[in-house]
C-alpha positions in Angstrom: 93.0 100.4 102.1 95.0 101.3 105.2 94.5 104.5 107.3 97.4 106.9 107.4 98.2 109.6 110.0 98.4 112.5 107.5 95.4 114.8 107.3 94.5 118.0 105.5 92.4 120.1 107.8 90.2 117.5 109.5 90.0 115.2 106.5 91.8 111.8 107.2 94.1 110.1 104.7 94.0 106.5 103.5 96.5 104.6 101.5 95.0 102.8 98.5 97.5 100.9 96.4 100.1 103.7 96.9 97.6 106.5 96.3 96.7 108.9 99.1 93.0 109.2 99.4 91.2 111.9 101.5 87.4 111.5 102.0 85.2 114.1 103.7 81.6 115.1 103.9 80.1 117.9 101.8 79.7 121.2 103.6 76.2 122.1 104.8 74.1 123.5 102.0 76.3 122.0 99.3 74.2 118.9 98.6 73.6 117.7 95.1 77.1 117.9 93.7 80.0 115.7 94.9 83.4 117.4 94.6 86.6 115.6 93.5 90.1 117.0 93.5 93.4 115.3 92.6 97.1 116.1 92.4 99.4 114.0 90.2 103.0 114.7 91.1 104.1 114.8 87.5 104.4 117.9 85.3 106.6 119.9 83.0 109.8 118.7 84.7 108.9 115.1 83.8 108.7 115.7 80.1 111.4 114.4 77.8 113.1 116.7 75.3 110.5 116.1 72.5 107.5 116.2 74.8 106.8 119.9 75.1 103.1 120.5 75.9 102.6 116.8 76.8 102.0 117.5 80.6 99.4 120.1 79.7 97.7 117.9 77.1 97.7 115.0 79.5 95.7 117.1 82.0 93.2 118.0 79.2 92.8 114.4 78.1 92.3 113.0 81.6 89.2 115.2 81.9 87.9 115.5 78.4 88.8 112.3 76.5 86.5 109.3 76.6 87.6 106.4 78.8 87.1 102.7 78.0 83.4 103.1 79.0 82.9 105.7 76.3 82.2 108.4 78.9 84.6 111.2 80.0 84.7 113.1 83.2 83.4 116.1 81.3 80.4 114.2 80.0 79.4 113.2 83.5 80.1 116.7 85.1 78.3 118.4 82.2 75.0 117.0 83.4 75.0 119.8 86.1 76.2 122.4 83.6 74.1 125.0 81.8 75.5 127.4 79.2 76.8 130.6 80.8 77.2 129.1 84.3 80.5 128.3 86.0 82.2 125.3 84.4 82.1 122.2 86.7 85.7 121.2 86.2 89.2 122.6 85.9 92.7 121.4 85.4 96.1 123.0 85.7 99.6 121.8 85.0 102.7 123.1 86.8 106.4 122.5 86.9 106.2 119.3 89.0 102.4 118.6 89.4 99.1 118.4 87.6 95.9 119.4 89.4 92.3 118.3 88.6 89.1 119.7 90.2 85.6 118.7 89.4 82.0 118.7 90.6 79.7 115.9 89.5 76.1 114.9 90.4 76.3 113.1 93.7 74.5 110.0 92.4 77.3 109.8 89.8 80.2 109.9 92.3 81.3 106.3 91.8 80.9 106.5 88.1 83.0 109.7 87.9 85.7 108.2 90.1 85.9 105.1 87.9 86.0 107.1 84.6 88.6 109.6 86.0 90.9 106.9 87.4 90.5 104.9 84.2 91.5 108.0 82.2 94.6 108.4 84.3 95.9 104.9 84.3 94.3 103.1 81.4 94.2 105.8 78.7 92.6 104.8 75.4 94.1 107.9 73.8 94.5 107.7 70.0 94.6 110.2 67.1 90.8 110.4 66.5 88.3 113.2 66.3 88.0 113.6 70.1 91.8 114.1 70.4 91.9 116.5 67.5 89.0 118.5 68.9 90.9 118.9 72.2 94.0 119.9 70.4 92.0 122.6 68.5 90.6 123.9 71.8 94.0 123.9 73.4 95.5 125.8 70.4 93.1 128.7 71.2 94.2 128.6 74.9 97.9 128.5 73.9 97.3 131.4 71.5 96.1 133.6 74.4 99.0 132.5 76.5 101.6 133.5 73.9 100.1 136.4 72.0 98.0 138.4 74.5 100.6 140.9 75.7 100.4 140.8 79.5 99.6 137.1 79.7 102.4 136.3 77.3 104.8 138.5 79.3 104.0 136.6 82.5 104.5 133.3 80.8 107.8 134.4 79.3 109.0 135.6 82.7 107.8 132.5 84.5 109.4 130.1 82.0 112.5 132.3 81.3 113.8 132.2 84.9 113.7 128.4 84.7 115.7 128.2 81.4 118.3 125.5 81.5 116.4 123.5 84.2 113.9 120.7 83.9 111.1 123.2 84.8 111.6 125.0 81.4 109.8 124.1 78.2 109.7 125.8 74.8 106.2 127.1 75.2 106.6 129.9 72.6 108.6 127.9 70.0 106.9 124.5 69.8 103.5 124.4 68.1 100.8 122.1 69.4 100.8 120.3 66.1 104.0 118.7 67.3 102.0 116.9 70.0 100.7 113.5 69.0 98.3 111.2 70.8 101.0 108.6 71.0 103.4 111.1 72.8 100.7 112.2 75.3 99.6 108.6 76.1 103.3 107.6 76.5 103.8 110.4 78.9 100.8 109.4 81.0 101.7 105.7 81.0 105.3 106.5 82.1 104.7 109.3 84.6 101.2 108.8 86.0 101.4 106.3 88.9 99.2 105.7 92.0 102.2 106.5 94.2 102.2 110.0 92.7 98.4 110.5 93.1 96.6 112.3 95.9 92.8 112.1 95.6 90.3 114.2 97.6 86.6 113.3 97.6 83.9 115.4 99.3 80.6 113.4 99.2 77.8 112.3 101.4 78.2 108.8 100.1 79.4 106.1 102.5 83.2 106.4 103.0 83.8 102.6 102.9 82.0 102.4 99.6 84.1 105.2 98.1 87.3 103.5 99.3 86.1 100.2 97.9 85.3 101.8 94.5 88.8 103.4 94.4 90.5 100.1 95.4 88.6 98.3 92.5 89.7 101.0 90.0 93.4 100.7 91.1 93.4 96.9 91.6 95.5 95.9 88.6 97.7 99.0 88.5 101.2 98.8 90.0 101.8 101.5 92.6 104.8 102.6 90.4 107.4 105.2 91.1 107.1 108.1 93.5 107.7 111.8 92.7 110.9 112.9 90.9 113.5 114.6 93.0 114.0 118.2 91.7 115.8 119.5 94.8 119.1 120.0 92.9 117.6 122.6 90.5 119.7 125.8 90.3 118.8 128.9 88.4 121.2 130.2 85.7 118.9 132.1 83.3 120.0 134.4 80.5 120.3 138.1 81.6 117.7 139.1 79.0 115.2 137.7 76.5 112.8 139.2 74.0 109.0 138.7 73.7 107.7 139.5 70.2 103.9 140.2 70.3 101.5 142.8 68.9 102.0 145.3 71.7 99.6 148.1 72.5 101.9 149.6 75.2 105.6 150.0 75.9 106.4 147.2 78.4 109.1 145.1 79.8 109.4 142.6 82.7 111.7 141.4 85.4 111.9 138.1 87.2 113.9 137.4 90.4 114.5 133.7 91.2 115.9 131.9 94.3 116.7 128.2 93.9 118.0 125.5 96.2 115.6 126.5 99.0 114.8 123.9 101.7 111.1 123.5 102.3 111.4 124.7 105.9 113.0 128.0 104.6 110.5 128.6 101.8 108.2 130.8 103.9 111.1 133.1 104.8 112.3 133.4 101.2 108.8 134.2 100.0 108.6 136.9 102.7 111.9 138.3 101.5 110.7 138.5 97.9 107.6 140.4 99.2 109.9 142.8 101.0 112.0 143.2 97.9 108.8 144.0 96.0 108.0 146.9 98.5 111.5 148.3 98.0 111.5 148.1 94.2 108.1 149.9 94.0 109.6 152.8 96.0 113.1 152.8 94.4 112.0 152.2 90.8 109.3 154.9 90.9 111.9 157.4 92.3 114.8 156.4 90.1 113.3 155.5 86.7 109.8 156.8 86.7 108.5 153.6 85.1 105.1 152.4 86.3 105.2 148.9 87.9 102.1 147.0 86.9 100.3 145.2 89.8 98.7 142.7 87.4 102.2 141.5 86.4 103.5 141.0 89.9 103.4 137.4 91.1 105.3 135.4 93.7 105.1 131.6 93.1 107.0 128.7 94.5 107.8 125.1 94.0 109.2 122.8 96.7 112.7 124.3 96.2 112.4 127.5 94.2 110.7 130.9 94.6 110.2 133.4 91.8 108.8 137.0 91.8 107.8 138.7 88.6 107.4 142.4 87.9 106.0 144.3 84.9 107.1 147.8 83.8 105.1 150.2 81.6 106.6 153.4 80.1 104.6 156.5 81.1 104.8 158.0 77.6 105.8 157.0 74.1 109.1 158.9 74.2 110.6 156.8 76.9 113.1 154.0 76.1 111.4 151.1 77.9 114.4 148.8 77.4 116.7 151.3 79.1 114.2 151.6 82.0 114.0 147.9 82.3 117.8 147.6 82.6 117.8 150.3 85.3 115.1 148.6 87.2 117.0 145.3 87.0 120.1 146.9 88.4 117.9 148.4 91.2 116.4 144.9 91.9 119.9 143.3 92.1 121.0 146.0 94.5 117.9 145.4 96.7 118.6 141.7 96.8 122.3 142.3 97.6 121.3 144.7 100.4 118.9 142.2 101.9 121.5 139.5 101.7 124.0 141.6 103.5 121.8 143.3 106.2 118.4 141.6 106.2 115.1 143.5 106.4 114.3 146.4 108.7 111.8 145.9 111.5 109.4 148.4 109.9 109.3 146.1 106.8 107.8 143.2 108.6 104.2 143.5 107.4 102.3 141.7 104.7 102.9 143.6 101.5 100.2 144.1 98.9 101.1 145.9 95.7 99.5 149.4 95.7 96.5 149.5 93.5 96.4 145.8 92.9 93.2 143.8 93.1 94.5 142.1 96.2 94.0 145.3 98.2 90.4 145.8 97.1 87.2 144.1 98.0 85.8 142.0 95.2 82.8 139.7 94.8 84.2 136.2 94.8 83.3 133.7 92.1 81.8 130.6 93.5 83.1 127.5 91.8 81.1 124.3 92.2 84.3 122.5 93.2 85.6 125.3 95.4 85.6 123.4 98.7 87.6 120.5 97.4 90.0 122.8 95.5 90.9 124.6 98.8 91.8 121.3 100.3 93.6 119.8 97.3 95.9 122.8 96.6 97.4 122.1 100.0 98.8 118.9 98.5 100.7 120.7 95.7 104.4 120.9 96.4 105.0 124.5 97.2 107.1 124.5 100.3 105.8 125.7 103.7 102.4 127.4 103.6 103.3 129.5 106.6 103.2 133.3 106.2 105.9 134.8 108.4 105.0 138.4 107.6 101.4 137.9 108.7 102.6 136.4 112.0 105.4 138.9 112.6 103.5 141.2 115.0 103.8 138.6 117.7 107.6 138.6 117.7 109.1 141.1 115.2 112.7 140.7 116.5 112.5 136.9 116.2 111.0 137.1 112.7 113.7 139.6 111.6 116.4 137.2 112.8 114.8 134.3 110.8 114.6 136.5 107.7 118.1 137.8 108.1 119.5 134.3 108.3 117.5 133.2 105.2 118.6 136.3 103.3 122.3 135.6 104.0 121.8 132.0 103.0 119.9 132.3 99.7 119.9 135.8 98.3 123.6 136.0 97.3 122.7 133.4 94.6 119.4 135.1 93.5 119.1 135.6 89.8 117.4 138.4 87.9 116.4 138.2 84.2 114.8 140.9 82.0 112.3 140.4 79.2 111.9 143.2 76.6 108.6 143.4 74.8 109.0 144.3 71.1 106.1 145.1 68.9 105.6 142.4 66.3 103.5 144.6 64.1 106.4 147.1 63.9 108.7 144.3 63.0 106.3 143.0 60.4 105.8 146.5 59.0 109.6 146.9 58.7 110.0 143.6 56.9 107.1 144.6 54.5 108.9 147.9 53.8 112.2 146.1 53.3 110.5 143.4 51.2 108.7 146.1 49.1 112.0 147.9 48.6 113.6 144.7 47.5 110.8 144.0 45.0 111.1 147.6 43.6 114.9 147.2 43.3 114.5 143.9 41.4 111.8 145.5 39.1 113.9 148.5 38.3 117.0 146.4 37.6 114.9 144.1 35.3 113.5 147.1 33.6 117.0 148.6 33.0 118.2 145.3 31.6 115.2 145.0 29.4 115.5 148.6 28.2 119.2 148.0 27.4 118.4 145.0 25.4 115.7 146.9 23.4 118.1 149.7 22.8 120.8 147.3 21.6 118.2 145.7 19.3 117.1 149.1 17.9 120.7 150.0 17.2 121.4 146.7 15.4 118.3 147.2 13.2 119.5 150.7 12.3 122.9 149.5 11.5 121.5 146.7 9.4 119.3 149.2 7.5 
């Protein structure tokens, strides 16, 4: 292992067979559980055409499926878990990365590292009961993503803006039953490499021993290829799409996307999307009367793209939510065009939080057992610059305004807006039931008329014969 100059916070980085390894001490008062985080720079964009869901299922299998030792990361972490307490591990798959976070008994640190790295690079995945159980668990998770109204709308907006790019996948149209163990294992063997891995370990164990353990685990694994280059991704989404769910409210959504952003400009583009959010809240409320839902507003970024989502709810059942969505989309396009032409005003240079959102209220934080390592690890996820220009704008508002104006002129003329209409699946089902019932009735009546005609003809023949 060789030392590298890169650090996250005060935690130094080491190169181990191509992998970046960060080792730090546990915070005071956090003894008993070691914390391990990892980022693998492979995600949805690395899936082949027939591999929908494979990046997500690879994340599940790395944590839950038994390794060659017969143990899984979950079986080790579960020793510190009691029913009803906060789970000791978590995973997430994104457009160009997969993240893993876990807390394990400190005396099992080396064992957990060995099992985890074995699962990443020497997967024994096969179509057995453990694989089928995880597919079953994931089907419930996917059902929430695609059928619960607001969650499904956010997913539809997030994936919809990426349609036509490698970051898109057919989340709503491809069932998990299409995912086989062979496909997931092939994805991991092809896309999971040490050169794409960053590993963060917080433990009171000896640093040299941790590095030696990781080196042994990676000893026979080629460093492999580095991260894929997605810098050429450009948005060209459809103007509108439809989400069919069992809807309990009249809703629609908007997404605005900016692509081709250089990493050094990402903070400015994110700030501009926050400013656009402030404007659309004022303009949409004044022009359409629709209510913008704080829970459906997100701004998320990859290395070269930035997306903002917005959700609209009709204030009463008489309103045409699709017409309101079209009006709001027109307003959003006008806002982006105005920012592109003139940049933001000085009085807009403050951090914007959606009125009424949870972000503006004090809440009791949930303490995850892997919280400290997660805060370090997420800094390794490719999301452009973490700098917040709006939070720092008070020091030099004119300079910040000039930076934002230049970024607006450079990127916002090519910004894209897409609309998602939410249509009530139960109404559609009811309509088909009515139409189907009418069809059955029609067939029955026709058959009855034919049968009656035949009986009448038979009676007349009998009479004539008599």
